[in-house]
C-alpha positions as CSV (number, residue, x, y, z in Angstrom):
1,M,159.7,14.9,-115.7
2,T,160.9,15.9,-112.2
3,R,160.2,19.5,-111.1
4,A,163.4,21.3,-109.8
5,A,163.6,24.2,-107.0
6,T,165.9,26.7,-107.9
7,V,166.7,29.2,-105.1
8,S,168.6,32.5,-105.7
9,I,170.6,33.2,-102.2
10,Q,172.4,36.4,-101.7
11,A,174.7,35.8,-98.2
12,S,177.6,37.5,-96.9
13,S,179.1,37.2,-93.6
14,G,178.6,40.1,-92.0
15,I,176.8,40.0,-88.2
16,G,173.5,41.7,-88.8
17,S,172.5,40.4,-91.9
18,P,170.3,37.6,-90.5
19,P,169.4,35.7,-93.4
20,A,173.5,35.5,-94.6
21,V,174.1,33.9,-91.3
22,A,171.0,31.0,-91.9
23,F,173.0,30.6,-94.9
24,G,176.4,30.9,-93.7
25,S,175.7,28.4,-91.0
26,S,172.8,25.9,-92.3
27,S,173.3,21.9,-90.5
28,N,175.4,19.2,-92.2
29,L,171.7,18.0,-93.4
30,L,171.2,14.9,-95.5
31,A,169.1,15.8,-98.8
32,N,166.8,13.5,-100.5
33,F,167.8,15.8,-103.9
34,V,170.0,15.9,-106.4
35,S,171.6,19.9,-105.6
36,R,173.2,21.5,-108.2
37,T,175.2,24.9,-107.4
38,L,176.0,28.0,-109.6
39,I,177.9,30.3,-108.3
40,G,177.8,33.7,-109.6
41,S,179.8,34.1,-112.4
42,N,180.7,37.9,-111.5
43,E,180.5,36.7,-107.3
44,I,183.4,36.0,-104.8
45,A,183.8,32.6,-103.9
46,V,181.9,30.3,-101.7
47,R,183.0,27.7,-99.4
48,I,181.5,23.9,-99.6
49,K,182.5,21.5,-97.3
50,T,181.3,17.3,-97.5
51,A,182.4,14.9,-95.7
52,K,185.0,14.1,-97.6
53,R,186.9,17.7,-98.5
54,E,186.5,21.2,-97.7
55,W,187.2,24.0,-100.8
56,I,186.2,27.4,-101.8
57,A,184.0,27.0,-105.1
58,N,185.0,30.0,-107.5
59,P,183.1,32.6,-109.4
60,G,181.4,30.7,-112.1
61,E,181.8,27.1,-110.1
62,D,178.9,24.4,-111.0
63,I,179.1,21.8,-107.5
64,V,176.7,19.1,-108.0
65,I,175.8,17.7,-104.4
66,P,174.3,13.9,-104.7
67,R,171.4,12.3,-103.4
68,G,172.0,12.1,-100.0
69,A,175.3,13.5,-99.6
70,G,175.5,15.8,-96.6
71,H,177.2,18.9,-96.7
72,T,177.4,22.5,-95.6
73,W,178.2,26.1,-97.3
74,G,178.3,29.3,-96.4
75,N,180.3,32.6,-97.2
76,P,183.3,33.4,-95.1
77,F,184.1,36.6,-96.4
78,E,183.1,40.2,-96.4
79,E,181.6,40.7,-99.3
80,P,177.6,39.2,-100.0
81,A,178.2,36.4,-102.9
82,H,175.4,34.9,-105.0
83,V,174.3,31.4,-105.4
84,V,171.7,29.4,-107.4
85,V,170.7,26.3,-105.9
86,E,168.6,23.5,-108.1
87,L,166.7,20.9,-106.1
88,R,166.4,18.1,-108.4
89,P,162.9,16.6,-107.1
90,A,161.9,19.8,-105.4
91,L,159.7,17.7,-103.1
92,R,158.9,20.5,-100.7
93,A,162.6,22.3,-100.3
94,E,161.6,25.3,-101.8
95,T,158.7,26.0,-99.1
96,Y,161.2,25.4,-96.5
97,F,163.9,27.4,-97.4
98,E,161.3,30.4,-98.3
99,T,159.9,30.0,-94.7
100,Y,163.9,29.6,-93.3
101,F,165.4,32.5,-94.9
102,A,162.0,34.7,-93.9
103,L,162.5,33.5,-90.2
104,A,166.5,34.7,-90.8
105,R,165.0,38.2,-92.5
106,D,162.5,38.9,-89.3
107,G,165.3,38.0,-86.8
108,R,163.6,35.2,-85.7
109,V,166.7,33.4,-86.2
110,N,170.0,33.0,-83.5
111,P,172.4,35.8,-84.6
112,K,175.2,33.9,-84.0
113,T,174.4,30.0,-85.1
114,G,171.9,31.8,-87.7
115,L,169.8,28.9,-86.9
116,P,165.9,29.6,-85.4
117,S,164.9,28.5,-82.0
118,L,164.8,25.0,-80.9
119,L,161.0,23.9,-81.1
120,Q,160.8,26.1,-84.5
121,F,163.9,23.9,-86.0
122,A,162.0,20.4,-84.6
123,L,159.1,21.3,-86.2
124,M,160.7,22.0,-89.6
125,L,162.9,19.4,-89.9
126,H,159.7,17.0,-88.2
127,E,157.7,18.3,-91.3
128,Y,160.2,18.2,-94.3
129,R,161.9,15.2,-93.2
130,N,161.4,13.4,-96.4
131,E,163.7,16.4,-97.5
132,F,166.3,17.1,-95.0
133,A,167.9,14.4,-92.1
134,A,171.1,14.6,-90.1
135,P,173.5,12.5,-90.9
136,P,174.3,9.0,-89.3
137,P,174.4,8.4,-86.1
138,F,172.5,11.0,-85.6
139,G,169.5,10.9,-88.1
140,A,167.3,7.8,-86.0
141,L,167.7,10.2,-82.9
142,G,167.0,13.3,-84.7
143,A,164.3,11.7,-86.2
144,V,162.1,10.8,-82.7
145,A,163.5,13.9,-80.9
146,T,161.6,16.2,-83.7
147,A,158.8,13.8,-83.2
148,L,158.5,14.8,-80.0
149,L,158.9,18.6,-79.6
150,S,156.9,18.9,-83.2
151,P,153.5,19.1,-81.0
152,I,154.7,21.0,-78.3
153,A,156.7,23.4,-80.8
154,R,152.6,23.4,-82.6
155,A,150.6,24.3,-79.4
156,R,153.9,27.1,-78.8
157,D,152.2,28.4,-82.2
158,Y,155.6,27.9,-84.0
159,R,154.5,27.1,-87.9
160,A,156.8,24.6,-90.3
161,R,155.4,27.1,-92.9
162,Y,153.6,30.2,-92.7
163,G,151.5,31.7,-95.4
164,N,152.8,35.5,-95.4
165,Y,156.4,33.8,-96.4
166,E,155.6,31.7,-99.3
167,D,155.7,32.9,-102.7
168,P,152.1,33.0,-104.4
169,N,153.2,31.5,-107.8
170,G,155.2,28.8,-105.8
171,P,154.1,25.2,-104.7
């Protein structure tokens, strides 16, 4: 049986809400797993964008993003949205998301882009390269760039994961 990671995310579009900003500004990364997203039945819609189309997913909708499909999603509305994302196989995605959203919660992301600093993000992408990759033609260039930047990031005390951000019951 393949282990799944389930991430429950509360997101809003308002500035000053770092986890929501990070959620709404996710990069167009290809995942090495199938992503199933369930929009909370009592919540508002969220915007989903794939290479082929962009649409508003309605409350209660169940969306499946195939393995390797680049996509972004976020909340373009003022009201908070709640989504549950299930990833199969989980790989280490749960730890990546715990770190990413904790960095956002702690104000360690750019408030306009929702992304961590260049060195922090490069290190995380390099560490989780089996889980996420940039879409072609940037994938190969990104892999080289993150491999080169990762030692610099570590030398400056950045980490791909931080113990205080991890779920003690997680992987």
